[in-house]
N, C-alpha and C positions, 0 to 999 in steps of 0.2 A: 833273841832275848832283848827286852826293852831296857832303856836307860833308867827308867824310874821303877823302883820297887816299893810296894806298899806292904808294911807289916800290919796285918789285919786280924780282927777277931769277929767272926760272924755274930750278928746281933748287936754289935757295938754301934750306937747311934753316931758317935764321933767319927768312927771309921766310915760309916755310910755317907756322911757329909763329904769326906775326902774323896770317896769313890765317885760320888755324884759330880764333884767338881772336875775330877780327872776325865769322866765321861763327857761332861759339858764341853770341855776343851778338846775333846777328841784325841786324847793322849794315849799312846800305848804304854802299858805298865804291867809288870808282873806282880803277883800277890803271893805273899808268904803268910799262911794262916798260923797264928800263934796259939798255943794251948790256953785253956781257960785259967789254969793255975799259974799265978805269977812266978812261982818257984821253978816252973818248967820253961819259962820264956828266955832261954839262954841266947838264942839267935838275936832277938831284938835287943837284949841287954848288951851283947857284944857290939852291936852297931851304934846304939844310942846312949849306953850307960845307965839305962833305966828299963823297967819292964812294962810301962804303960804303952798303950796303942791309941791312935795310929802313930806310925813312924814312917817316914819315907827316906829313901836315898835317891839321888839323881846323879848318875855317872857323867851325864853331859855337862853339868855345871859344878860338879865337885861337892854337892850336898851329901853329907854322910851322916845319917841318923838324926833327921829333924823330927822332933816330937811336937805335940800340941796341934789339934785339928785347925784352930784358927790361924796359927802361924803357917801351917802347910797350905791352907787355902789361899792366904795372902801371897805366899811365895809363888804358888802356881799361877795366880792371876797376874802378878807382876812379871813373871818370867815367860809365860806362855799365852796370856790373854790377848785379846784383840787390840788392846791399847799399847802393846809393846812396840817400841819404835826402833 
């Protein structure tokens, strides 16, 4: 089981951007596919307090329920990118 978990919806362009960044950084991650209906997205709501995706958790750094693709991508670059020192 990977430290990073992505709450994902197939066909979501924002989720695709996060998956692309995870793959570019060669990071292992698990994916939890959320239902299309927001009312049925109980798992992601428990983690993040909202039903939108993408959302990630990262057990290695204590990130628990980070939403917003741009914030996630920035976090991944700062935490796991080549420029980390």
